[in-house]
MIDRENBA-707395 format. One record per residue (C-alpha): residue in one letter; x, y, z. Coordinates in nm, 2 decimals. Example, Ala and Ser with C-alpha at 12.3 -4.5 7.8 and 13.67 -1.06 7.14 Angstrom:
<sites>
SITE residu     px     py     pz
SITE      A   1.23  -0.45   0.78
SITE      S   1.37  -0.11   0.71
</sites>
This chain:
<sites>
SITE residu     px     py     pz
SITE      M  -1.98   2.88   0.05
SITE      S  -2.08   3.07   0.34
SITE      E  -2.46   3.16   0.35
SITE      E  -2.68   3.33   0.62
SITE      I  -3.03   3.46   0.65
SITE      L  -3.09   3.79   0.83
SITE      I  -3.43   3.87   0.95
SITE      N  -3.52   4.24   1.04
SITE      V  -3.85   4.29   1.21
SITE      T  -4.02   4.62   1.27
SITE      P  -4.41   4.64   1.36
SITE      P  -4.52   4.73   1.02
SITE      E  -4.25   4.55   0.82
SITE      T  -4.06   4.23   0.79
SITE      R  -3.74   4.23   0.57
SITE      V  -3.56   3.90   0.50
SITE      A  -3.20   3.93   0.34
SITE      L  -3.00   3.62   0.19
SITE      I  -2.63   3.67   0.24
SITE      E  -2.36   3.46   0.03
SITE      N  -2.00   3.52   0.12
SITE      G  -2.10   3.82   0.29
SITE      I  -2.27   3.99  -0.01
SITE      L  -2.64   4.05  -0.02
SITE      Q  -2.79   3.82  -0.29
SITE      E  -3.18   3.85  -0.26
SITE      L  -3.41   4.04  -0.05
SITE      V  -3.79   3.98   0.03
SITE      I  -4.01   4.26   0.20
SITE      E  -4.34   4.20   0.33
SITE      R  -4.56   4.48   0.50
SITE      I  -4.84   4.42   0.72
SITE      L  -5.09   4.66   0.51
SITE      Q  -4.93   4.49   0.18
SITE      R  -4.89   4.13   0.26
SITE      G  -4.85   3.90  -0.03
SITE      L  -5.13   3.68  -0.13
SITE      V  -4.94   3.39  -0.30
SITE      G  -5.05   3.05  -0.16
SITE      N  -5.38   3.20  -0.02
SITE      I  -5.71   3.00  -0.08
SITE      Y  -6.01   3.18  -0.13
SITE      K  -6.38   3.09  -0.19
SITE      G  -6.44   3.33  -0.48
SITE      E  -6.75   3.43  -0.69
SITE      V  -6.73   3.47  -1.06
SITE      C  -6.84   3.82  -1.16
SITE      R  -6.75   3.81  -1.52
SITE      V  -6.68   3.54  -1.79
SITE      L  -6.46   3.66  -2.09
SITE      P  -6.53   3.41  -2.40
SITE      G  -6.30   3.60  -2.61
SITE      M  -6.01   3.56  -2.38
SITE      Q  -6.11   3.21  -2.24
SITE      A  -6.09   3.36  -1.90
SITE      A  -6.29   3.50  -1.60
SITE      F  -6.28   3.77  -1.32
SITE      I  -6.33   3.64  -0.98
SITE      D  -6.42   3.83  -0.68
SITE      I  -6.23   3.71  -0.39
SITE      G  -6.30   4.02  -0.15
SITE      L  -5.99   4.23  -0.28
SITE      P  -6.04   4.57  -0.42
SITE      K  -5.95   4.45  -0.78
SITE      A  -6.09   4.12  -0.93
SITE      A  -5.87   3.85  -0.97
SITE      F  -5.81   3.69  -1.30
SITE      L  -5.86   3.31  -1.38
SITE      H  -5.75   3.18  -1.73
SITE      L  -5.89   2.84  -1.86
SITE      S  -5.53   2.70  -1.88
SITE      D  -5.54   2.72  -1.49
SITE      F  -5.89   2.56  -1.44
SITE      K  -5.84   2.20  -1.30
SITE      A  -6.18   2.06  -1.43
SITE      K  -6.09   2.14  -1.78
SITE      E  -6.17   1.84  -2.02
SITE      K  -5.91   1.76  -2.29
SITE      G  -6.00   1.92  -2.63
SITE      C  -6.27   2.15  -2.48
SITE      E  -6.15   2.51  -2.49
SITE      N  -6.47   2.71  -2.40
SITE      I  -6.48   2.86  -2.06
SITE      E  -6.83   2.91  -2.06
SITE      Q  -6.89   2.55  -2.02
SITE      Y  -6.73   2.55  -1.69
SITE      L  -6.81   2.88  -1.54
SITE      H  -7.11   3.11  -1.53
SITE      D  -7.19   3.46  -1.34
SITE      K  -7.24   3.41  -0.97
SITE      Q  -7.08   3.08  -0.94
SITE      A  -6.89   2.99  -0.63
SITE      L  -6.53   2.87  -0.68
SITE      I  -6.24   2.76  -0.47
SITE      V  -5.93   2.92  -0.61
SITE      Q  -5.56   2.99  -0.49
SITE      V  -5.35   3.31  -0.57
SITE      T  -5.05   3.23  -0.77
SITE      K  -4.92   3.60  -0.83
SITE      D  -4.97   3.90  -0.66
SITE      P  -5.17   4.20  -0.78
SITE      L  -4.90   4.39  -0.98
SITE      G  -4.98   4.74  -1.08
SITE      S  -5.30   4.78  -1.24
SITE      K  -5.35   4.40  -1.27
SITE      G  -5.56   4.20  -1.03
SITE      A  -5.41   3.88  -0.87
SITE      R  -5.37   3.55  -1.10
SITE      L  -5.55   3.24  -0.98
SITE      T  -5.57   2.89  -1.02
SITE      T  -5.81   2.63  -0.91
SITE      E  -5.52   2.36  -0.91
SITE      I  -5.50   2.39  -0.52
SITE      S  -5.13   2.31  -0.40
SITE      I  -5.00   2.32  -0.04
SITE      P  -4.65   2.32   0.04
SITE      S  -4.47   2.19   0.34
SITE      R  -4.10   2.13   0.40
SITE      F  -4.04   1.83   0.17
SITE      Q  -4.36   1.80  -0.04
SITE      V  -4.62   2.01  -0.22
SITE      Y  -4.96   1.82  -0.19
SITE      M  -5.22   1.87  -0.49
SITE      P  -5.55   1.74  -0.32
SITE      Y  -5.73   1.77  -0.68
SITE      S  -5.48   1.58  -0.88
SITE      K  -5.34   1.22  -0.88
SITE      A  -5.01   1.30  -1.05
SITE      T  -4.66   1.26  -0.86
SITE      G  -4.34   1.44  -0.94
SITE      V  -4.01   1.55  -0.84
SITE      S  -3.83   1.89  -0.83
SITE      Q  -3.63   1.95  -1.14
SITE      R  -3.32   2.06  -0.92
SITE      I  -3.29   1.70  -0.81
SITE      E  -3.08   1.58  -1.08
SITE      C  -2.99   1.19  -0.96
SITE      Q  -3.21   0.97  -1.16
SITE      E  -3.21   0.71  -0.89
SITE      E  -3.31   0.96  -0.62
SITE      R  -3.59   1.08  -0.85
SITE      S  -3.72   0.74  -0.89
SITE      R  -3.70   0.67  -0.51
SITE      L  -3.90   0.98  -0.43
SITE      K  -4.16   0.91  -0.70
SITE      A  -4.21   0.56  -0.56
SITE      C  -4.22   0.69  -0.21
SITE      S  -4.50   0.96  -0.31
SITE      S  -4.71   0.68  -0.52
SITE      A  -4.69   0.42  -0.26
SITE      F  -4.82   0.68   0.00
SITE      Q  -5.09   0.80  -0.23
SITE      Q  -5.22   0.45  -0.30
SITE      K  -5.23   0.36   0.05
SITE      N  -5.41   0.66   0.17
SITE      N  -5.62   0.73  -0.14
SITE      C  -5.54   1.08  -0.16
SITE      G  -5.41   1.35  -0.41
SITE      G  -5.08   1.39  -0.57
SITE      F  -4.76   1.50  -0.43
SITE      I  -4.44   1.69  -0.56
SITE      A  -4.12   1.62  -0.39
SITE      R  -3.92   1.95  -0.33
SITE      T  -3.54   1.99  -0.35
SITE      A  -3.53   1.96   0.03
SITE      A  -3.66   1.61   0.01
SITE      E  -3.33   1.48  -0.15
SITE      C  -3.18   1.20   0.05
SITE      I  -3.44   1.22   0.33
SITE      E  -3.56   0.91   0.49
SITE      E  -3.89   0.76   0.38
SITE      S  -4.04   0.78   0.74
SITE      I  -3.97   1.15   0.74
SITE      L  -4.14   1.21   0.41
SITE      F  -4.45   0.99   0.51
SITE      A  -4.47   1.22   0.83
SITE      D  -4.45   1.51   0.62
SITE      M  -4.72   1.39   0.37
SITE      K  -4.97   1.30   0.66
SITE      F  -4.92   1.66   0.79
SITE      L  -5.04   1.79   0.46
SITE      I  -5.34   1.56   0.43
SITE      K  -5.44   1.68   0.79
SITE      L  -5.40   2.04   0.68
SITE      W  -5.62   2.00   0.37
SITE      E  -5.89   1.84   0.59
SITE      S  -5.91   2.14   0.80
SITE      I  -5.91   2.38   0.49
SITE      L  -6.21   2.16   0.36
SITE      E  -6.38   2.22   0.68
SITE      K  -6.34   2.58   0.64
SITE      I  -6.47   2.59   0.29
SITE      E  -6.79   2.44   0.41
SITE      K  -6.84   2.73   0.64
SITE      A  -6.70   2.99   0.45
SITE      A  -6.91   3.26   0.26
SITE      P  -6.84   3.37  -0.11
SITE      K  -6.56   3.64  -0.15
SITE      S  -6.40   3.53   0.17
SITE      L  -6.03   3.40   0.27
SITE      V  -6.03   3.04   0.35
SITE      H  -5.65   2.95   0.40
SITE      E  -5.37   3.20   0.44
SITE      D  -5.00   3.10   0.40
SITE      F  -4.75   3.14   0.69
SITE      P  -4.59   3.48   0.77
SITE      L  -4.28   3.59   0.59
SITE      S  -4.04   3.48   0.86
SITE      E  -4.18   3.12   0.87
SITE      R  -4.20   3.09   0.48
SITE      I  -3.83   3.18   0.45
SITE      I  -3.75   2.89   0.70
SITE      R  -3.97   2.65   0.49
SITE      D  -3.87   2.75   0.14
SITE      F  -3.50   2.90   0.13
SITE      Y  -3.33   2.68   0.41
SITE      H  -3.07   2.44   0.26
SITE      E  -2.76   2.29   0.39
SITE      S  -2.53   2.56   0.31
SITE      I  -2.71   2.81   0.54
SITE      E  -2.50   2.86   0.84
SITE      R  -2.68   3.10   1.06
SITE      I  -3.02   3.26   1.08
SITE      R  -3.04   3.59   1.27
SITE      I  -3.37   3.74   1.39
SITE      D  -3.35   4.09   1.56
SITE      S  -3.70   4.04   1.72
SITE      R  -3.73   3.81   2.03
SITE      E  -4.09   3.77   1.97
SITE      T  -4.04   3.67   1.61
SITE      F  -3.72   3.47   1.71
SITE      I  -3.97   3.26   1.95
SITE      R  -4.22   3.21   1.70
SITE      V  -3.96   3.09   1.42
SITE      S  -3.81   2.86   1.67
SITE      E  -4.16   2.71   1.74
SITE      F  -4.22   2.67   1.38
SITE      A  -3.87   2.51   1.31
SITE      K  -3.92   2.26   1.58
SITE      T  -4.22   2.12   1.41
SITE      F  -4.13   2.16   1.04
SITE      V  -3.75   2.20   1.03
SITE      P  -3.60   2.04   1.35
SITE      E  -3.25   2.01   1.24
SITE      I  -3.21   2.39   1.18
SITE      V  -3.31   2.50   1.54
SITE      P  -2.94   2.52   1.65
SITE      I  -2.85   2.77   1.39
SITE      I  -3.13   3.02   1.45
SITE      E  -3.03   3.31   1.68
SITE      H  -3.17   3.61   1.84
SITE      Y  -2.96   3.90   1.73
SITE      S  -2.94   4.16   2.01
SITE      G  -2.63   4.37   1.90
SITE      E  -2.63   4.75   1.92
SITE      C  -2.55   4.76   1.54
SITE      P  -2.88   4.68   1.32
SITE      V  -2.85   4.35   1.19
SITE      F  -2.87   4.49   0.83
SITE      D  -2.57   4.70   0.89
SITE      I  -2.35   4.39   0.93
SITE      Y  -2.32   4.34   0.56
SITE      N  -2.43   4.69   0.45
SITE      V  -2.76   4.54   0.34
SITE      E  -2.90   4.90   0.33
SITE      G  -2.63   5.04   0.10
SITE      E  -2.68   4.74  -0.14
SITE      I  -3.07   4.82  -0.12
SITE      K  -3.01   5.17  -0.23
SITE      K  -2.77   5.06  -0.51
SITE      A  -3.02   4.81  -0.63
SITE      L  -3.27   5.12  -0.68
SITE      G  -3.04   5.29  -0.90
SITE      R  -3.04   5.27  -1.28
SITE      N  -2.67   5.20  -1.32
SITE      V  -2.47   4.92  -1.16
SITE      G  -2.08   4.94  -1.20
SITE      L  -1.87   4.62  -1.27
SITE      K  -1.54   4.58  -1.07
SITE      S  -1.35   4.62  -1.40
SITE      G  -1.50   4.96  -1.48
SITE      G  -1.78   4.86  -1.70
SITE      Y  -2.14   4.92  -1.59
SITE      L  -2.50   4.78  -1.66
SITE      V  -2.80   5.00  -1.72
SITE      F  -3.15   4.87  -1.62
SITE      D  -3.46   5.01  -1.76
SITE      Q  -3.79   4.86  -1.61
SITE      T  -4.13   4.92  -1.78
SITE      E  -4.46   4.75  -1.76
SITE      A  -4.39   4.53  -2.07
SITE      M  -4.03   4.42  -2.01
SITE      T  -3.69   4.49  -1.84
SITE      T  -3.40   4.60  -2.06
SITE      I  -3.04   4.56  -1.93
SITE      D  -2.76   4.72  -2.15
SITE      V  -2.39   4.62  -2.07
SITE      N  -2.12   4.87  -2.15
SITE      T  -1.73   4.87  -2.12
SITE      G  -1.73   5.20  -1.95
SITE      A  -1.39   5.27  -1.83
SITE      Y  -1.25   4.94  -1.90
SITE      V  -0.99   4.93  -2.18
SITE      G  -0.88   4.60  -2.15
SITE      G  -0.54   4.43  -2.27
SITE      R  -0.46   4.26  -2.57
SITE      N  -0.74   4.36  -2.82
SITE      L  -1.10   4.49  -2.83
SITE      E  -1.26   4.12  -2.88
SITE      E  -1.08   4.02  -2.53
SITE      T  -1.22   4.34  -2.36
SITE      I  -1.56   4.28  -2.47
SITE      F  -1.56   3.92  -2.37
SITE      K  -1.41   3.99  -2.05
SITE      T  -1.68   4.26  -1.96
SITE      N  -1.97   4.04  -2.09
SITE      L  -1.86   3.76  -1.89
SITE      E  -1.80   3.97  -1.56
SITE      A  -2.16   4.12  -1.63
SITE      T  -2.33   3.78  -1.62
SITE      Q  -2.27   3.73  -1.23
SITE      T  -2.37   4.11  -1.14
SITE      L  -2.67   4.07  -1.38
SITE      A  -2.78   3.74  -1.22
SITE      R  -2.77   3.87  -0.85
SITE      Q  -2.93   4.20  -0.96
SITE      L  -3.24   3.99  -1.11
SITE      R  -3.28   3.81  -0.77
SITE      L  -3.20   4.14  -0.57
SITE      R  -3.43   4.36  -0.77
SITE      N  -3.69   4.08  -0.81
SITE      L  -3.74   4.17  -1.17
SITE      G  -3.99   3.94  -1.37
SITE      G  -4.15   3.85  -1.68
SITE      I  -3.97   3.94  -2.03
SITE      I  -3.62   4.06  -1.96
SITE      I  -3.38   4.17  -2.27
SITE      I  -3.01   4.17  -2.24
SITE      D  -2.80   4.37  -2.47
SITE      F  -2.46   4.24  -2.42
SITE      I  -2.16   4.41  -2.61
SITE      D  -2.14   4.25  -2.94
SITE      M  -1.91   3.96  -2.96
SITE      Q  -1.75   3.81  -3.29
SITE      S  -1.65   3.49  -3.16
SITE      T  -1.92   3.20  -3.12
SITE      A  -1.71   3.05  -2.87
SITE      H  -1.73   3.38  -2.67
SITE      K  -2.12   3.39  -2.71
SITE      R  -2.15   3.03  -2.60
SITE      Q  -1.94   3.08  -2.29
SITE      V  -2.12   3.39  -2.18
SITE      L  -2.44   3.22  -2.21
SITE      Q  -2.31   2.92  -2.00
SITE      A  -2.19   3.16  -1.75
SITE      L  -2.53   3.33  -1.70
SITE      E  -2.72   3.00  -1.69
SITE      R  -2.47   2.89  -1.42
SITE      Y  -2.53   3.20  -1.21
SITE      L  -2.92   3.16  -1.24
SITE      E  -2.91   2.81  -1.11
SITE      K  -2.91   2.97  -0.76
SITE      D  -3.23   3.16  -0.84
SITE      H  -3.55   3.04  -0.66
SITE      A  -3.75   3.19  -0.95
SITE      K  -3.80   2.98  -1.25
SITE      T  -3.57   3.13  -1.56
SITE      H  -3.55   3.05  -1.91
SITE      I  -3.28   3.17  -2.15
SITE      T  -3.29   3.18  -2.55
SITE      V  -2.98   3.20  -2.79
SITE      V  -2.82   3.53  -2.88
SITE      S  -3.03   3.66  -3.14
SITE      A  -2.91   3.82  -3.48
SITE      L  -2.88   4.15  -3.31
SITE      G  -2.67   4.04  -3.03
SITE      L  -2.96   4.04  -2.76
SITE      V  -3.04   3.77  -2.51
SITE      E  -3.40   3.72  -2.44
SITE      M  -3.49   3.54  -2.12
SITE      T  -3.80   3.53  -1.87
SITE      R  -3.81   3.49  -1.51
SITE      K  -4.13   3.39  -1.32
SITE      R  -4.28   3.69  -1.15
SITE      T  -4.49   3.62  -0.85
SITE      R  -4.47   3.94  -0.66
SITE      E  -4.40   4.30  -0.71
SITE      S  -4.03   4.41  -0.79
SITE      L  -3.80   4.60  -0.52
SITE      E  -3.87   4.93  -0.71
SITE      H  -4.25   4.88  -0.69
SITE      I  -4.25   4.79  -0.33
SITE      L  -4.01   5.08  -0.22
SITE      C  -4.08   5.35  -0.46
SITE      E  -4.37   5.53  -0.64
SITE      P  -4.38   5.71  -0.98
SITE      C  -4.22   6.05  -0.96
SITE      S  -4.52   6.32  -0.91
SITE      V  -4.31   6.57  -1.10
SITE      C  -4.21   6.37  -1.40
SITE      E  -4.49   6.12  -1.37
SITE      G  -4.27   5.81  -1.40
SITE      R  -4.11   5.94  -1.73
SITE      G  -3.77   6.00  -1.54
SITE      V  -3.71   6.32  -1.75
SITE      L  -3.84   6.68  -1.72
SITE      K  -3.89   6.94  -2.00
SITE      T  -3.62   7.20  -2.01
SITE      A  -3.67   7.54  -1.89
SITE      E  -3.62   7.64  -2.26
SITE      S  -3.91   7.43  -2.36
SITE      I  -4.13   7.57  -2.10
SITE      C  -4.03   7.93  -2.19
SITE      L  -4.16   7.84  -2.56
SITE      E  -4.49   7.67  -2.41
SITE      I  -4.55   7.99  -2.21
SITE      F  -4.50   8.21  -2.53
SITE      R  -4.75   8.01  -2.71
SITE      E  -4.99   8.02  -2.42
SITE      I  -4.96   8.39  -2.41
SITE      I  -5.04   8.44  -2.78
SITE      R  -5.34   8.21  -2.74
SITE      E  -5.47   8.42  -2.44
SITE      V  -5.43   8.75  -2.59
SITE      R  -5.58   8.66  -2.91
SITE      Q  -5.90   8.50  -2.73
SITE      Y  -5.95   8.75  -2.46
SITE      N  -5.79   9.06  -2.61
SITE      V  -5.61   9.14  -2.30
SITE      H  -5.33   9.40  -2.24
SITE      K  -5.19   9.27  -1.91
SITE      L  -5.08   8.92  -1.81
SITE      L  -4.92   8.76  -1.52
SITE      V  -4.70   8.44  -1.57
SITE      L  -4.66   8.19  -1.24
SITE      A  -4.36   7.95  -1.29
SITE      S  -4.08   7.80  -1.11
SITE      N  -3.76   7.99  -1.04
SITE      E  -3.54   7.80  -1.30
SITE      V  -3.82   7.90  -1.57
SITE      V  -3.87   8.27  -1.46
SITE      E  -3.50   8.32  -1.46
SITE      A  -3.47   8.19  -1.82
SITE      L  -3.74   8.40  -1.94
SITE      L  -3.56   8.71  -1.79
SITE      D  -3.23   8.61  -1.91
SITE      E  -3.18   8.40  -2.22
SITE      A  -3.53   8.44  -2.35
SITE      A  -3.54   8.83  -2.27
SITE      D  -3.51   8.94  -2.62
SITE      M  -3.78   8.71  -2.76
SITE      L  -4.00   8.84  -2.48
SITE      S  -3.96   9.18  -2.55
SITE      E  -4.04   9.11  -2.91
SITE      L  -4.36   8.93  -2.81
SITE      E  -4.46   9.23  -2.59
SITE      L  -4.43   9.47  -2.88
SITE      F  -4.59   9.24  -3.13
SITE      L  -4.88   9.16  -2.92
SITE      D  -4.91   9.52  -2.76
SITE      V  -4.92   9.34  -2.42
SITE      N  -4.75   9.42  -2.06
SITE      I  -4.62   9.06  -1.91
SITE      K  -4.52   9.03  -1.55
SITE      F  -4.36   8.72  -1.39
SITE      R  -4.36   8.59  -1.05
SITE      A  -4.17   8.29  -0.92
SITE      E  -4.35   8.01  -0.72
SITE      A  -4.11   7.81  -0.51
SITE      E  -4.38   7.53  -0.48
SITE      Y  -4.39   7.50  -0.87
SITE      N  -4.18   7.24  -1.04
SITE      Q  -4.01   7.29  -1.36
SITE      E  -4.29   7.19  -1.59
SITE      Q  -4.57   7.38  -1.40
SITE      Y  -4.68   7.72  -1.49
SITE      D  -5.01   7.94  -1.50
SITE      V  -5.10   8.25  -1.72
SITE      V  -5.32   8.48  -1.54
SITE      L  -5.53   8.75  -1.70
SITE      L  -5.50   9.10  -1.53
</sites>
């Protein structure tokens, strides 16, 4: 499999595209004014304790207070579930962001500080050691855990978790990585001592460096960066953290924009749409709400071959690959409900689930899938740490206010009739001016003309109309003359 990372940099924004076999699989966007906060460490101040929720709001200097639950509090004693025993108003607290602010919600916090490097994650307040679940070889897992434990005992420090990239890496390199993390934590401690409450203590690397640290693996053949300044900075970063990848980092200076090489812009446009087509003629329908995301699988124009069950099975099977890719590309998180086309065969259901699990293995975000329910629905969760692609690039429509639909011109005509009756009876007027959009005025003077004449006769009122080009279809005003 051929994989490549494209980094597009403009002064206000950095965009990173992960390409597999010439197809966009994942997109990460970071804007200067909306930079992600995950991994940042703050010296916060408790502004409100919520005993009923066993949580607290922490002021870390952002417009919205951040949220800390008791389950994310490192000093919690076993069996004690009362947050008031640990926190009180105005208390200073060292916290780390685990989830960016999402919509109306503030950032999610933890006091279990963790600092990642290329091969390890250092947990200064913990003594536990661990290994990434993606490393499956038991012998290698035991080796990595023993390596971390030996270093921990020798240096009397916190715990380590070996990352996926640590697999088959020599102990000397792992030890050097752990020494770097300890030095970094010591420098953070010095900043904590001097920091005022509600202030940032440690900020994670910019996106271009984080991608190199977190996304690189042996299958990546090339990393292209279209900014010389960023190319130099990333190259220097790689020399320190990932020296083996320096030869594959390139400065892209071609006349064609770097994202146009693999039609990334076109794929982004498709990812913002509601419908996604399948090669067979079927399609997926994505509906993202605050509570969950629903995905509906449809056969569409695909008529299949031998029988209906086979057609449904092939459509569902094809949908799993596209579905897994769209989850990554759109960065959909939280609860996800998938409505596959109903299958009668138990074997077919099992194969579809297995295919979905296989395609989700490449996902950097943690996912969990349940079995097919009695209603034929698959429930799954995907860890959400930042805003979805839609929330980054789009905003709710000012016309429909995010509903995705508008009232018909006919409905607005009837609303106007009711408003006219209300105004005439309340103020006893005989002349009115109705201001509305072109579509509504045309409907009033055409399809609703007969009803309008009856209304004028019944109320003994003269009604005039004026089309307003700036009004949307749902806007109107009834003016007394």
